[in-house]
Backbone as JSON Lines, residues from 0, in Angstrom:
{"i":0,"aa":"X","n":[7.49,11.41,5.62],"ca":[8.14,11.28,4.39],"c":[7.11,11.24,3.1]}
{"i":1,"aa":"X","n":[7.16,12.08,2.06],"ca":[6.34,11.96,1.07],"c":[7.15,11.35,-0.11]}
{"i":2,"aa":"X","n":[6.55,11.24,-1.36],"ca":[7.07,10.58,-2.47],"c":[8.44,11.24,-2.88]}
{"i":3,"aa":"X","n":[8.5,12.52,-2.96],"ca":[9.66,13.19,-3.33],"c":[10.88,12.91,-2.47]}
{"i":4,"aa":"X","n":[10.7,12.83,-1.08],"ca":[11.65,12.58,-0.21],"c":[12.11,11.16,-0.26]}
{"i":5,"aa":"X","n":[11.15,10.18,-0.49],"ca":[11.44,8.82,-0.85],"c":[12.38,8.66,-1.86]}
{"i":6,"aa":"X","n":[12.07,9.36,-3.06],"ca":[12.76,9.23,-4.2],"c":[14.14,9.72,-4.01]}
{"i":7,"aa":"X","n":[14.32,10.86,-3.17],"ca":[15.66,11.43,-2.86],"c":[16.46,10.4,-2.01]}
{"i":8,"aa":"X","n":[15.88,9.77,-0.92],"ca":[16.45,8.76,-0.23],"c":[17.02,7.67,-0.96]}
{"i":9,"aa":"X","n":[16.25,7.23,-1.88],"ca":[16.5,5.95,-2.79],"c":[17.69,6.37,-3.59]}
{"i":10,"aa":"X","n":[17.77,7.52,-4.21],"ca":[18.73,8.01,-5.15],"c":[20.18,8.16,-4.34]}
{"i":11,"aa":"X","n":[19.99,8.74,-3.1],"ca":[21.25,8.72,-2.19],"c":[21.78,7.41,-2.01]}
{"i":12,"aa":"X","n":[21.02,6.47,-1.53],"ca":[21.42,5.19,-1.07],"c":[22.03,4.35,-2.19]}
{"i":13,"aa":"X","n":[21.46,4.55,-3.3],"ca":[21.83,3.7,-4.42],"c":[22.87,4.39,-5.36]}
{"i":14,"aa":"X","n":[23.14,5.65,-5.2],"ca":[23.97,6.42,-6.11],"c":[23.31,6.34,-7.64]}
{"i":15,"aa":"X","n":[22.05,6.61,-7.5],"ca":[21.21,6.53,-8.75],"c":[20.71,8.01,-8.87]}
{"i":16,"aa":"X","n":[20.42,8.46,-10.12],"ca":[19.87,9.64,-10.41],"c":[18.4,9.82,-9.72]}
{"i":17,"aa":"X","n":[17.82,10.9,-9.48],"ca":[16.41,10.98,-9.04],"c":[15.54,10.62,-10.06]}
{"i":18,"aa":"X","n":[15.73,10.67,-11.22],"ca":[14.9,10.33,-12.27],"c":[14.99,8.74,-12.38]}
{"i":19,"aa":"X","n":[16.01,8.01,-12.21],"ca":[15.98,6.59,-12.19],"c":[15.36,6.02,-10.96]}
{"i":20,"aa":"X","n":[15.63,6.75,-9.75],"ca":[14.9,6.16,-8.63],"c":[13.43,6.38,-8.53]}
{"i":21,"aa":"X","n":[12.9,7.47,-9.21],"ca":[11.39,7.65,-9.25],"c":[10.99,6.69,-10.24]}
{"i":22,"aa":"X","n":[11.76,6.23,-11.25],"ca":[11.25,5.16,-12.21],"c":[10.95,3.87,-11.55]}
{"i":23,"aa":"X","n":[12.01,3.53,-10.69],"ca":[12.12,2.29,-9.85],"c":[10.96,2.36,-8.87]}
{"i":24,"aa":"X","n":[10.64,3.51,-8.09],"ca":[9.53,3.53,-7.36],"c":[8.26,3.33,-7.97]}
{"i":25,"aa":"X","n":[8.18,3.92,-9.25],"ca":[6.79,3.9,-9.98],"c":[6.61,2.48,-10.37]}
{"i":26,"aa":"X","n":[7.72,1.76,-10.7],"ca":[7.52,0.49,-11.24],"c":[7.18,-0.52,-10.09]}
{"i":27,"aa":"X","n":[7.76,-0.18,-9.03],"ca":[7.32,-0.97,-7.76],"c":[5.9,-0.94,-7.4]}
{"i":28,"aa":"X","n":[5.47,0.35,-7.37],"ca":[4.05,0.61,-6.99],"c":[3.28,0.04,-8.03]}
{"i":29,"aa":"X","n":[3.56,-0.02,-9.27],"ca":[2.63,-0.26,-10.41],"c":[2.68,-1.91,-10.31]}
{"i":30,"aa":"X","n":[3.83,-2.56,-9.94],"ca":[3.8,-3.99,-9.9],"c":[3.02,-4.64,-8.77]}
{"i":31,"aa":"X","n":[3.01,-3.86,-7.65],"ca":[2.4,-4.32,-6.56],"c":[0.82,-4.04,-6.76]}
{"i":32,"aa":"X","n":[0.48,-3.03,-7.41],"ca":[-0.95,-2.66,-7.73],"c":[-1.57,-3.67,-8.61]}
{"i":33,"aa":"X","n":[-0.74,-4.1,-9.66],"ca":[-1.05,-5.15,-10.68],"c":[-1.36,-6.41,-10.07]}
{"i":34,"aa":"X","n":[-0.44,-6.9,-9.05],"ca":[-0.48,-8.21,-8.52],"c":[-1.76,-8.16,-7.6]}
{"i":35,"aa":"X","n":[-2.14,-7.1,-6.72],"ca":[-3.2,-7.02,-6.04],"c":[-4.47,-7.11,-6.65]}
{"i":36,"aa":"X","n":[-4.52,-6.37,-7.84],"ca":[-5.8,-6.45,-8.79],"c":[-6.14,-7.79,-9.13]}
{"i":37,"aa":"X","n":[-5.03,-8.68,-9.34],"ca":[-5.31,-10.09,-9.88],"c":[-5.68,-10.93,-8.67]}
{"i":38,"aa":"X","n":[-5.51,-10.35,-7.46],"ca":[-5.86,-11.18,-6.21],"c":[-4.67,-11.6,-5.58]}
{"i":39,"aa":"X","n":[-3.43,-11.59,-6.13],"ca":[-2.27,-12.21,-5.54],"c":[-1.86,-11.4,-4.24]}
{"i":40,"aa":"X","n":[-1.04,-12.07,-3.4],"ca":[-0.25,-11.42,-2.45],"c":[1.06,-11.03,-2.89]}
{"i":41,"aa":"X","n":[1.72,-9.95,-2.36],"ca":[3.13,-9.66,-2.56],"c":[3.71,-9.76,-1.25]}
{"i":42,"aa":"X","n":[4.7,-10.5,-1.03],"ca":[5.52,-10.77,0.14],"c":[7.0,-10.48,0.0]}
{"i":43,"aa":"X","n":[7.37,-9.54,0.97],"ca":[8.7,-9.17,0.81],"c":[9.25,-9.56,2.25]}
{"i":44,"aa":"X","n":[10.06,-10.6,2.23],"ca":[10.52,-11.28,3.35],"c":[11.31,-10.24,4.34]}
{"i":45,"aa":"X","n":[11.02,-10.15,5.48],"ca":[11.6,-9.28,6.39],"c":[10.95,-7.93,6.52]}
{"i":46,"aa":"X","n":[10.28,-7.56,5.38],"ca":[9.63,-6.18,5.34],"c":[8.09,-6.3,5.56]}
{"i":47,"aa":"X","n":[7.36,-7.15,4.54],"ca":[5.86,-7.26,5.05],"c":[5.11,-7.91,3.76]}
{"i":48,"aa":"X","n":[4.02,-7.93,3.99],"ca":[2.99,-8.51,3.04],"c":[1.95,-7.59,2.6]}
{"i":49,"aa":"X","n":[1.7,-7.34,1.26],"ca":[0.57,-6.63,0.72],"c":[-0.48,-7.55,0.24]}
{"i":50,"aa":"X","n":[-1.64,-7.42,0.64],"ca":[-2.8,-8.4,0.31],"c":[-4.12,-7.52,0.09]}
{"i":51,"aa":"X","n":[-5.01,-8.36,-0.38],"ca":[-6.42,-7.71,-0.58],"c":[-7.37,-8.29,0.47]}
{"i":52,"aa":"X","n":[-8.17,-7.5,1.23],"ca":[-9.37,-7.96,2.23],"c":[-10.55,-7.69,1.58]}
{"i":53,"aa":"X","n":[-11.51,-8.57,1.65],"ca":[-12.77,-8.21,1.28],"c":[-13.73,-7.7,2.39]}
{"i":54,"aa":"X","n":[-14.33,-6.56,2.11],"ca":[-15.21,-5.84,3.1],"c":[-16.74,-6.1,2.67]}
{"i":55,"aa":"X","n":[-17.43,-6.63,3.63],"ca":[-18.83,-7.1,3.34],"c":[-19.58,-5.79,3.15]}
{"i":56,"aa":"X","n":[-20.89,-5.9,2.54],"ca":[-21.79,-4.82,2.41],"c":[-22.33,-4.55,3.91]}
{"i":57,"aa":"X","n":[-22.72,-3.34,4.09],"ca":[-23.19,-3.05,5.37],"c":[-24.01,-1.8,5.56]}
{"i":58,"aa":"X","n":[-24.89,-1.53,6.47],"ca":[-25.59,-0.31,6.66],"c":[-24.72,0.69,7.47]}
{"i":59,"aa":"X","n":[-24.71,2.04,6.76],"ca":[-24.03,2.96,7.36],"c":[-25.0,4.2,7.64]}
{"i":60,"aa":"X","n":[-24.54,5.36,7.99],"ca":[-25.33,6.53,8.35],"c":[-24.73,7.79,7.62]}
{"i":61,"aa":"X","n":[-25.58,8.6,6.96],"ca":[-25.11,9.85,6.43],"c":[-24.78,10.73,7.55]}
{"i":62,"aa":"X","n":[-23.67,11.22,7.88],"ca":[-23.38,12.01,9.12],"c":[-24.14,13.38,9.01]}
{"i":63,"aa":"X","n":[-24.46,13.79,7.93],"ca":[-25.22,15.16,7.93],"c":[-26.6,15.01,8.27]}
{"i":64,"aa":"X","n":[-27.37,13.99,7.72],"ca":[-28.71,13.82,7.87],"c":[-29.1,12.68,8.94]}
{"i":65,"aa":"X","n":[-28.21,11.76,9.07],"ca":[-28.53,10.73,9.9],"c":[-29.3,9.52,9.27]}
{"i":66,"aa":"X","n":[-29.53,9.78,7.94],"ca":[-30.22,8.66,7.13],"c":[-29.46,7.48,6.99]}
{"i":67,"aa":"X","n":[-30.07,6.34,7.14],"ca":[-29.43,5.08,6.9],"c":[-29.09,4.91,5.47]}
{"i":68,"aa":"X","n":[-27.91,4.54,5.08],"ca":[-27.69,4.16,3.69],"c":[-26.87,2.83,3.49]}
{"i":69,"aa":"X","n":[-27.01,2.31,2.32],"ca":[-26.29,0.96,2.04],"c":[-24.99,1.23,1.57]}
{"i":70,"aa":"X","n":[-23.89,0.63,2.25],"ca":[-22.64,0.65,1.78],"c":[-22.34,-0.54,1.01]}
{"i":71,"aa":"X","n":[-21.87,-0.63,-0.24],"ca":[-21.56,-1.56,-1.0],"c":[-20.2,-2.37,-0.49]}
{"i":72,"aa":"X","n":[-20.29,-3.67,-0.93],"ca":[-19.12,-4.55,-0.57],"c":[-17.96,-4.05,-1.34]}
{"i":73,"aa":"X","n":[-16.85,-4.27,-0.82],"ca":[-15.57,-3.69,-1.59],"c":[-14.36,-4.54,-1.32]}
{"i":74,"aa":"X","n":[-13.22,-4.33,-2.01],"ca":[-11.97,-4.99,-1.76],"c":[-11.12,-3.73,-1.23]}
{"i":75,"aa":"X","n":[-10.49,-3.95,-0.19],"ca":[-9.32,-3.0,0.34],"c":[-8.17,-3.6,0.39]}
{"i":76,"aa":"X","n":[-7.06,-2.76,-0.04],"ca":[-5.61,-3.29,0.19],"c":[-5.22,-3.24,1.61]}
{"i":77,"aa":"X","n":[-4.26,-4.26,2.0],"ca":[-3.92,-4.23,3.36],"c":[-2.36,-4.68,3.34]}
{"i":78,"aa":"X","n":[-1.75,-4.15,4.49],"ca":[-0.31,-4.23,4.57],"c":[0.06,-4.87,5.88]}
{"i":79,"aa":"X","n":[0.65,-5.81,6.06],"ca":[1.09,-6.5,7.38],"c":[2.62,-6.44,7.48]}
{"i":80,"aa":"X","n":[3.05,-5.61,8.41],"ca":[4.53,-5.64,8.64],"c":[5.19,-6.93,9.07]}
{"i":81,"aa":"X","n":[6.33,-7.2,8.5],"ca":[7.15,-8.45,8.77],"c":[7.93,-8.27,10.01]}
{"i":82,"aa":"X","n":[8.43,-9.35,10.57],"ca":[9.27,-9.29,11.74],"c":[10.47,-8.41,11.67]}
{"i":83,"aa":"X","n":[11.12,-8.39,10.57],"ca":[12.26,-7.57,10.37],"c":[11.92,-6.11,10.44]}
{"i":84,"aa":"X","n":[10.74,-5.81,9.79],"ca":[10.37,-4.21,9.99],"c":[9.93,-3.96,11.35]}
{"i":85,"aa":"X","n":[9.24,-4.8,12.02],"ca":[8.79,-4.46,13.4],"c":[10.11,-4.52,14.55]}
{"i":86,"aa":"X","n":[10.92,-5.34,14.23],"ca":[12.07,-5.22,14.96],"c":[12.89,-3.86,14.62]}
{"i":87,"aa":"X","n":[13.03,-3.64,13.5],"ca":[13.85,-2.28,13.14],"c":[13.2,-0.98,13.75]}
{"i":88,"aa":"X","n":[11.92,-1.08,13.79],"ca":[11.11,0.05,14.27],"c":[11.12,0.14,15.83]}
{"i":89,"aa":"X","n":[10.98,-1.11,16.5],"ca":[11.11,-1.1,17.99],"c":[12.62,-1.2,18.26]}
């Protein structure tokens, strides 16, 4: 499912226009992104938790040349599915 299909599904389930559903989806993504930038967790009970994980600096290899390169430390977003979502899928 891509963004357009998700917007259409939200619009169908909520009897909302596609424009309104897209605005809601964009607001959700923006809000989660803003919270993660601040270092906060976003927990949706029964669905899951969005959080930030710190990845340490490490040595890597350039796949074309085999040359060793330094990969910088970074922050990566993480999603952990909640029990409700796991049960719904299984």
